[in-house]
VEXDREN-2710 file (C-alpha; in Angstrom, 1 decimal):
% VEXDREN-2710
k/r/px/py/pz
1/MET/-9.9/-1.9/137.6
2/THR/-6.1/-1.9/137.1
3/SER/-5.0/-0.5/133.7
4/PRO/-3.2/-3.0/131.5
5/ILE/-0.9/-0.3/130.3
6/VAL/2.2/0.8/132.3
7/ILE/4.1/3.9/131.2
8/GLY/7.1/5.7/132.5
9/LEU/8.5/8.9/130.9
10/GLU/12.0/10.3/130.6
11/ILE/11.9/14.0/129.7
12/HIS/15.0/15.9/128.5
13/ALA/14.6/19.6/129.3
14/GLN/17.4/21.9/127.9
15/LEU/18.4/24.3/130.6
16/LYS/18.4/28.1/129.9
17/THR/22.1/28.8/130.4
18/ARG/24.2/31.1/128.3
19/THR/26.9/28.5/127.8
20/LYS/27.2/24.8/127.7
21/ILE/27.4/22.5/130.7
22/PHE/31.1/21.7/130.6
23/SER/32.6/24.3/128.2
24/PRO/32.4/28.1/127.6
25/ALA/30.9/27.6/124.2
26/SER/27.6/29.3/123.5
27/ALA/24.4/27.2/124.0
28/LEU/22.2/29.5/121.9
29/TYR/20.2/28.0/119.0
30/CYS/20.4/28.8/115.3
31/ALA/24.1/29.4/114.8
32/GLU/25.9/28.2/111.7
33/PRO/26.7/24.5/111.9
34/ASN/29.7/23.7/114.1
35/ALA/30.2/27.4/114.9
36/GLN/29.7/26.8/118.7
37/VAL/32.1/24.0/119.4
38/ARG/35.0/24.1/121.9
39/GLU/37.7/21.5/122.6
40/VAL/35.6/19.6/125.2
41/ASP/32.5/19.5/123.0
42/GLY/34.5/18.1/120.1
43/GLY/36.1/15.4/122.2
44/LEU/39.7/16.6/121.6
45/PRO/42.3/14.7/123.6
46/GLY/43.4/16.4/126.8
47/ALA/40.4/18.8/126.9
48/LEU/39.0/19.0/130.4
49/PRO/35.3/19.7/131.4
50/SER/34.4/22.5/133.8
51/LEU/30.9/22.4/135.3
52/ASN/28.5/25.3/134.6
53/ARG/27.1/26.6/138.0
54/ALA/24.0/28.0/136.4
55/ALA/23.0/24.5/135.2
56/VAL/23.3/23.2/138.7
57/GLU/21.1/26.0/140.1
58/CYS/18.5/25.2/137.5
59/ALA/18.5/21.5/138.6
60/VAL/18.2/22.6/142.3
61/GLN/15.2/24.8/141.4
62/PHE/13.4/21.9/139.8
63/GLY/14.2/19.6/142.7
64/VAL/12.8/22.0/145.3
65/ALA/9.7/22.7/143.2
66/VAL/8.8/19.0/142.9
67/GLY/9.5/18.3/146.5
68/GLY/12.4/16.1/145.7
69/ARG/15.6/15.6/147.7
70/VAL/18.4/17.7/146.4
71/ASN/21.4/15.5/147.2
72/PRO/24.3/17.3/148.9
73/ARG/26.7/15.1/147.0
74/SER/26.2/13.8/143.5
75/GLU/28.6/12.4/140.9
76/PHE/29.1/12.6/137.1
77/ALA/29.6/9.4/135.2
78/ARG/30.6/8.5/131.7
79/LYS/27.9/6.8/129.7
80/ASN/29.7/4.9/127.0
81/TYR/28.2/4.4/123.6
82/PHE/29.3/5.1/120.0
83/TYR/27.3/7.4/117.8
84/PRO/28.5/9.7/115.0
85/ASP/27.4/12.9/116.7
86/LEU/29.0/12.0/120.0
87/PRO/32.7/12.7/119.3
88/LYS/34.1/11.6/122.7
89/GLY/32.5/8.2/122.4
90/TYR/30.8/8.8/125.8
91/GLN/28.2/11.1/127.3
92/ILE/28.8/12.8/130.6
93/SER/25.7/12.1/132.7
94/GLN/24.7/11.0/136.2
95/TYR/23.8/7.5/137.1
96/GLU/24.1/6.2/140.7
97/TYR/24.2/9.6/142.4
98/PRO/21.9/12.1/140.7
99/VAL/21.5/15.7/141.8
100/VAL/17.8/15.2/142.6
101/SER/16.1/12.1/143.9
102/GLY/12.3/11.5/144.3
103/GLY/9.6/14.2/144.2
104/ALA/6.3/14.2/142.4
105/ILE/4.4/15.9/139.7
106/VAL/0.7/16.5/140.4
107/VAL/-1.4/16.1/137.2
108/GLU/-4.9/17.3/136.7
109/ASP/-7.2/15.0/134.7
110/SER/-9.9/16.1/132.3
111/LYS/-12.6/15.9/135.1
112/GLY/-10.7/18.3/137.4
113/GLY/-9.3/15.5/139.6
114/GLU/-5.6/15.2/140.6
115/LYS/-3.1/12.5/140.5
116/SER/0.5/12.4/141.8
117/VAL/3.1/10.9/139.5
118/GLY/6.2/10.0/141.4
119/LEU/9.7/10.8/140.1
120/ILE/12.7/8.5/140.4
121/ARG/15.3/11.2/139.7
122/ALA/16.3/14.3/137.8
123/HIS/19.9/14.4/136.7
124/LEU/22.2/16.6/134.8
125/GLU/23.9/15.6/131.5
126/GLU/25.2/16.9/128.3
127/ASP/23.4/16.6/124.9
128/ALA/24.9/15.0/121.9
129/GLY/25.2/16.7/118.5
130/LYS/22.8/16.4/115.7
131/LEU/22.9/14.5/112.4
132/ALA/21.5/15.8/109.1
133/HIS/20.9/13.4/106.2
134/GLU/21.2/15.0/102.8
135/GLY/21.8/13.7/99.4
136/GLY/22.6/10.2/100.5
137/ALA/25.2/11.4/103.1
138/SER/25.1/12.1/106.8
139/VAL/26.8/15.2/108.3
140/ALA/27.2/16.1/112.0
141/ASP/26.5/19.5/113.6
142/LEU/28.1/19.6/117.0
143/ASN/26.6/22.9/118.1
144/ARG/24.2/20.9/120.4
145/ALA/27.0/18.8/121.8
146/GLY/27.5/19.8/125.4
147/VAL/24.2/21.7/125.7
148/PRO/23.0/21.2/129.3
149/LEU/20.0/18.9/129.9
150/LEU/18.0/18.0/132.9
151/GLU/16.7/14.4/132.5
152/ILE/13.5/13.9/134.5
153/VAL/12.6/10.3/135.0
154/SER/9.1/9.3/136.3
155/GLU/8.1/6.2/138.2
156/PRO/5.9/3.9/136.1
157/HIS/2.8/5.5/137.6
158/ILE/1.1/6.4/134.3
159/PHE/-1.6/4.2/132.9
160/SER/-2.8/5.7/129.7
161/ALA/-1.6/7.7/126.7
162/ALA/-3.8/10.6/127.7
163/GLU/-2.4/10.6/131.2
164/ALA/1.1/10.5/129.8
165/ALA/0.4/13.6/127.7
166/ALA/-1.2/15.4/130.7
167/TYR/1.9/14.6/132.8
168/ALA/4.3/15.8/130.0
169/LYS/2.3/19.0/129.6
170/THR/2.5/19.6/133.4
171/VAL/6.3/19.2/133.4
172/HIS/6.6/21.4/130.4
173/ALA/4.5/24.1/132.1
174/LEU/6.6/23.8/135.3
175/VAL/10.0/24.1/133.7
176/ARG/8.8/27.2/131.7
177/TRP/7.2/28.6/134.9
178/LEU/10.6/28.3/136.7
179/ASP/12.3/29.8/133.7
180/ILE/14.9/27.0/133.6
181/CYS/13.9/25.8/130.1
182/ASP/12.2/27.7/127.2
183/GLY/10.2/24.6/126.3
184/ASN/10.6/25.1/122.5
185/MET/9.8/21.6/121.2
186/GLN/10.5/22.5/117.6
187/GLU/14.1/23.4/118.5
188/GLY/14.6/20.3/120.6
189/SER/14.5/22.1/124.0
190/PHE/12.0/19.6/125.4
191/ARG/12.0/16.0/124.3
192/MET/10.3/12.9/125.6
193/ASP/11.2/9.2/125.7
194/ALA/8.3/6.9/126.7
195/ASN/8.7/3.4/128.2
196/ILE/5.6/1.2/127.8
197/SER/4.7/-2.3/128.7
198/LEU/1.5/-4.3/129.1
199/ARG/0.6/-6.2/132.3
200/ASP/0.5/-10.0/132.2
201/LYS/-2.4/-12.1/133.6
202/LYS/-1.1/-11.7/137.1
203/GLY/-1.0/-7.9/136.8
204/ASN/2.8/-7.7/136.6
205/PRO/4.4/-5.3/134.0
206/GLY/5.6/-7.2/130.9
207/VAL/8.6/-6.5/128.6
208/ARG/8.9/-2.8/127.9
209/CYS/9.8/-0.9/124.8
210/GLU/11.1/2.6/124.6
211/ILE/9.9/5.2/122.1
212/LYS/12.6/7.8/121.6
213/ASN/12.7/11.5/120.8
214/LEU/9.1/12.5/120.8
215/ASN/8.8/16.3/120.4
216/SER/5.0/16.8/120.4
217/PHE/2.4/16.0/123.0
218/ARG/0.1/14.8/120.2
219/PHE/2.8/12.5/118.9
220/LEU/3.4/11.2/122.4
221/GLU/-0.2/10.2/122.8
222/GLN/-0.5/8.7/119.3
223/ALA/2.8/6.7/119.7
224/LEU/1.7/5.2/123.0
225/ASN/-1.7/4.3/121.8
226/TYR/-0.3/2.6/118.7
227/GLU/2.4/0.8/120.7
228/ALA/-0.1/-0.5/123.2
229/GLU/-2.2/-1.9/120.4
230/ARG/0.8/-3.4/118.7
231/GLN/2.0/-5.1/121.9
232/ALA/-1.5/-6.4/122.6
233/GLU/-1.7/-7.9/119.1
234/VAL/1.6/-9.6/119.6
235/LEU/0.6/-11.2/122.9
236/GLN/-2.9/-12.2/121.7
237/SER/-1.3/-14.0/118.7
238/GLY/0.9/-16.1/121.1
239/GLY/4.0/-14.1/120.4
240/THR/6.5/-12.4/122.7
241/VAL/7.2/-8.7/123.0
242/THR/10.9/-8.0/122.3
243/GLN/12.6/-5.4/124.4
244/GLN/13.7/-2.7/121.9
245/THR/14.1/1.0/121.2
246/LEU/11.5/2.4/118.8
247/LEU/11.0/5.6/116.8
248/PHE/7.6/7.0/116.0
249/ASP/6.7/7.8/112.4
250/PRO/4.1/10.6/112.5
251/ALA/3.3/10.3/108.8
252/ARG/2.3/6.7/109.1
253/GLY/1.1/6.9/112.7
254/GLU/3.2/3.9/113.8
255/THR/6.3/2.9/115.7
256/ARG/9.2/1.1/114.1
257/PRO/12.4/-0.5/115.5
258/MET/15.5/1.6/115.9
259/ARG/17.8/-0.8/117.8
260/GLY/17.7/-3.4/120.6
261/LYS/16.9/-1.8/124.0
262/GLU/20.0/-1.2/126.1
263/ASP/20.1/-1.7/129.8
264/ALA/22.4/0.2/132.2
265/GLU/25.1/-2.4/132.0
266/ASP/25.3/-1.9/128.2
267/TYR/26.5/1.7/128.8
268/ARG/29.4/0.7/131.1
269/TYR/28.8/3.6/133.4
270/PHE/31.8/4.6/135.5
271/PRO/32.7/7.8/137.5
272/ASP/34.1/10.6/135.3
273/PRO/37.7/11.0/136.4
274/ASP/37.9/14.6/135.2
275/LEU/35.0/15.8/137.3
276/PRO/35.0/15.9/141.1
277/PRO/31.8/15.1/143.0
278/LEU/29.2/17.8/142.9
279/LEU/28.7/19.3/146.4
280/ILE/25.7/21.4/147.1
281/SER/25.4/23.2/150.5
282/GLU/22.3/23.5/152.6
283/GLU/22.7/27.3/152.3
284/THR/22.6/27.1/148.5
285/ILE/19.4/25.0/148.6
286/ALA/17.8/27.3/151.1
287/ARG/18.7/30.4/149.0
288/ILE/17.2/28.9/145.9
289/LYS/14.1/27.7/147.7
290/GLU/13.6/31.2/149.0
291/SER/13.9/32.7/145.5
292/LEU/11.4/30.4/143.8
293/PRO/8.2/32.0/142.5
294/VAL/4.8/30.9/143.7
295/LEU/4.3/27.6/141.9
296/PRO/1.4/27.1/139.4
297/ARG/-1.1/25.2/141.6
298/ALA/-0.7/27.7/144.5
299/ARG/-0.9/30.6/142.1
300/ARG/-4.2/29.2/140.6
301/ARG/-5.7/28.9/144.1
302/MET/-4.5/32.5/144.9
303/LEU/-6.1/34.0/141.8
304/ALA/-9.4/32.2/142.5
305/GLU/-9.5/33.2/146.1
306/LYS/-8.2/36.8/145.7
307/TYR/-10.1/37.8/142.6
308/GLY/-13.1/35.5/142.7
309/LEU/-12.2/33.8/139.4
310/ASN/-13.5/30.4/138.5
311/GLY/-11.1/27.5/138.4
312/TYR/-11.1/27.3/134.6
313/ASP/-10.1/31.0/134.1
314/ALA/-7.5/30.8/136.9
315/GLY/-6.1/27.6/135.3
316/LEU/-5.8/29.2/131.9
317/LEU/-4.1/32.3/133.3
318/CYS/-1.6/30.1/135.1
319/ALA/-0.7/28.2/132.0
320/ALA/2.3/30.5/131.8
321/ARG/3.8/32.7/134.6
322/GLU/4.0/35.8/132.4
323/LEU/0.3/35.5/131.6
324/ALA/-0.6/35.4/135.3
325/ASP/1.7/38.3/135.9
326/TYR/0.1/40.3/133.1
327/PHE/-3.4/39.7/134.6
328/GLU/-2.3/40.9/138.0
329/LYS/-0.5/44.0/136.6
330/THR/-3.7/44.9/134.6
331/LEU/-5.8/44.7/137.7
332/ALA/-3.2/46.8/139.6
333/GLU/-3.5/49.5/136.9
334/LEU/-7.3/49.4/137.1
335/ALA/-7.3/49.5/140.9
336/PRO/-11.0/48.5/141.2
337/ALA/-12.9/49.1/144.4
338/LYS/-13.3/46.0/146.6
339/GLU/-17.0/45.6/145.9
340/ASN/-16.3/45.6/142.1
341/LEU/-13.1/43.5/142.2
342/ALA/-14.7/40.2/141.0
343/ALA/-16.5/41.8/138.1
344/VAL/-13.5/43.8/136.9
345/ALA/-11.3/40.7/137.3
346/LYS/-13.6/38.6/135.2
347/THR/-13.7/41.3/132.5
348/ALA/-9.9/41.5/132.5
349/ALA/-9.6/37.7/132.4
350/ASN/-12.0/37.5/129.5
351/TRP/-10.1/40.1/127.4
352/ILE/-6.7/38.5/128.2
353/LEU/-7.8/35.0/127.5
354/GLY/-9.9/36.0/124.5
355/ASP/-9.0/38.8/122.2
356/LEU/-5.5/39.4/123.5
357/ALA/-4.6/35.7/123.5
358/SER/-5.9/35.4/119.9
359/LEU/-3.4/38.1/118.9
360/MET/-0.6/36.6/120.8
361/ASN/-1.2/33.2/119.2
362/ARG/-1.5/34.7/115.8
363/HIS/1.8/36.4/116.1
364/SER/3.5/33.7/118.2
365/LEU/4.3/36.1/121.1
366/SER/4.1/35.6/124.8
367/ALA/2.4/38.1/127.2
368/LYS/5.8/39.4/128.1
369/ALA/6.6/40.3/124.5
370/ALA/3.1/41.5/123.5
371/PRO/3.1/45.1/122.1
372/VAL/0.1/45.9/124.2
373/ASN/1.3/45.8/127.8
374/ALA/-0.8/45.6/131.0
375/LYS/-1.0/49.3/131.4
376/ALA/-2.3/49.8/127.8
377/LEU/-4.9/47.1/128.2
378/ALA/-6.1/48.6/131.4
379/GLY/-6.6/51.9/129.6
380/LEU/-8.8/50.1/127.0
381/LEU/-10.8/48.4/129.7
382/ARG/-11.2/51.6/131.6
383/ALA/-12.7/53.2/128.4
384/ILE/-15.2/50.4/128.1
385/GLY/-16.2/50.6/131.7
386/GLU/-16.7/54.4/131.6
387/GLY/-18.9/54.0/128.5
388/VAL/-16.4/55.9/126.2
389/ILE/-16.5/53.0/123.7
390/SER/-18.6/49.9/123.3
391/GLY/-17.1/46.4/123.6
392/LYS/-17.4/45.9/119.8
393/THR/-15.5/49.1/119.1
394/ALA/-12.9/48.1/121.7
395/LYS/-12.0/45.0/119.7
396/ALA/-11.1/47.1/116.7
397/VAL/-9.2/49.5/119.0
398/LEU/-7.2/46.6/120.4
399/GLU/-6.1/45.5/116.9
400/THR/-4.9/49.1/116.2
401/MET/-3.1/49.2/119.5
402/TRP/-1.3/46.0/118.7
403/LYS/-0.2/47.3/115.3
404/SER/0.7/50.9/116.2
405/GLY/1.8/50.7/119.8
406/GLU/-0.5/53.7/120.6
407/ASN/-2.7/53.8/123.7
408/ALA/-6.5/53.5/123.5
409/GLU/-7.2/57.1/124.4
410/ALA/-5.1/58.4/121.4
411/ILE/-6.8/56.0/119.0
412/ILE/-10.3/56.8/120.2
413/ALA/-9.7/60.5/119.9
414/ARG/-8.0/60.3/116.4
415/GLU/-10.7/58.0/114.9
416/GLY/-13.6/59.8/116.5
417/LEU/-14.8/56.6/118.2
418/ARG/-16.2/58.0/121.4
419/GLN/-19.7/56.8/122.1
420/ILE/-22.7/59.1/121.9
421/SER/-24.1/59.1/125.5
422/ASP/-25.9/62.5/125.4
423/GLU/-29.4/61.7/126.5
424/GLY/-31.0/64.6/124.8
425/GLU/-29.4/63.8/121.4
426/LEU/-30.4/60.1/121.7
427/GLN/-33.9/61.0/122.8
428/LYS/-34.4/63.2/119.7
429/LEU/-33.1/60.5/117.4
430/ALA/-35.3/57.9/119.0
431/GLU/-38.4/60.0/118.4
432/GLU/-37.5/60.6/114.8
433/ILE/-37.0/56.9/114.2
434/VAL/-40.3/55.9/115.9
435/ARG/-42.2/58.5/113.8
436/ALA/-40.5/57.1/110.6
437/HIS/-41.6/53.6/111.3
438/PRO/-45.3/53.7/112.6
439/ALA/-46.2/50.2/111.5
440/GLN/-43.3/48.6/113.5
441/ALA/-44.1/50.9/116.4
442/GLN/-47.7/49.7/116.5
443/GLU/-46.6/46.0/116.2
444/TYR/-44.2/46.5/119.2
445/ARG/-47.0/48.1/121.2
446/SER/-49.3/45.2/120.3
447/GLY/-46.9/42.8/122.0
448/LYS/-44.1/42.0/119.5
449/GLU/-41.3/43.1/121.8
450/LYS/-38.6/41.5/119.7
451/LEU/-39.0/44.6/117.4
452/LEU/-37.1/46.6/120.1
453/ALA/-33.9/45.3/118.4
454/PHE/-35.1/46.7/115.1
455/PHE/-35.3/50.2/116.6
456/VAL/-32.0/49.9/118.5
457/GLY/-30.4/48.8/115.2
458/LYS/-31.8/51.9/113.5
459/ILE/-30.2/54.1/116.2
460/MET/-26.9/52.3/115.9
461/SER/-27.0/52.7/112.1
462/ALA/-27.8/56.4/112.3
463/THR/-24.9/57.0/114.7
464/LYS/-22.5/54.7/112.8
465/GLY/-22.3/52.5/115.8
466/LYS/-21.4/55.3/118.2
467/ALA/-24.5/55.3/120.3
468/ASN/-24.2/53.7/123.7
469/PRO/-26.2/50.4/123.1
470/ALA/-27.6/50.1/126.6
471/GLN/-28.6/53.7/126.8
472/ALA/-30.1/53.6/123.3
473/SER/-32.2/50.6/124.2
474/ALA/-33.5/52.2/127.3
475/ILE/-34.4/55.4/125.5
476/ILE/-36.1/53.7/122.6
477/LYS/-38.1/51.5/125.0
478/LYS/-39.3/54.6/126.9
479/THR/-40.2/56.4/123.7
480/LEU/-42.3/53.5/122.4
481/ALA/-44.1/53.3/125.7
482/ASP/-45.2/56.9/125.5
END
């Protein structure tokens, strides 16, 4: 059945360049207001823009990664509109001739299926400044003015709010994977505009509304669900949906009008006379294509095939490129034999996606910035595999490694955490414990095998948790059978 909802997304990804797209001003975040503004950014008369080559290369990387056409000739245009934080009175963007045309984003649904969402274009443009509203007044900070953006425009191939969120997450993961955008939504590095309409009785898309400046996947989904319901209620009551631009109010969970929806002619696009056409050679495209990393879908397949991981674990490891790299570096340090590769890979994946991921999330750090590197984690996993420490003790060791920067071996030696694996010592202890608890021993021998855990617990308590649990269980079982 055809979905009644039709959605297209426009995503603005801030490109990871040192300077702005048309000026040498810094593009870094968190400077004092208006401290990073040059003549072009401030719209001073006579100031001429100069294109940032790094921004162009970022756009080409994206175009190649999504299978789009990187156009050998594109043009910059002036998009004219007045806004207090746009000092020139126009935004330098691309319209008729974008740097990238076409391409697709493959989105996985909740059931593991895949859907291809077509792209119309991806074009370069500059960001506007930012307004702050304080004490009844509005002030403009132009530090963002001129920051390079890649606007990624999808076809209206999205038919639910959940699908829109999945698409946006996939784009977010891709631009971070390519390292062309840091994806920080709190800082405005990744923002979404959503166009939504409902089909009429003939199945044709109706009047669309645009929800602007969404900076959360959750808000995107909430806004689209609310707007679909709002439009449906308008139509069911005999009304007409008005084309308009909306904002989403997260506190109230609803959209509200911002202004009438503009069309392209309202912006009076015309070629920017200060910027020549952008020419990109085939050699440049080929060089950038050659330098691209293995993309997420291919990397997931590779991890599953090479290391025997299930699709779920491989997918989680490929949520970020540095996490997949961390996993493979850990395995390289462990260098397991071929026959043990799958088991060791599964153990490494469990620790990286479990205890290590918990620490990274708690401290808001990526795998690349984690104080426990791949070599250090491999040392911890080696200690577990060799029976030096138990998995439970290893969790505490990992916490100490994170805080101190020490390796596992040093912490184990200093804290005296090495497991007791001496068979003679454990045998003697097992005999003492069985003699000390004759009633429980008799019950066990009468068939209450659950009491084995009671005796193992006694050994673990007597050794302060240092006994090898598997070895202790085997020895106590043998002792009880005698």
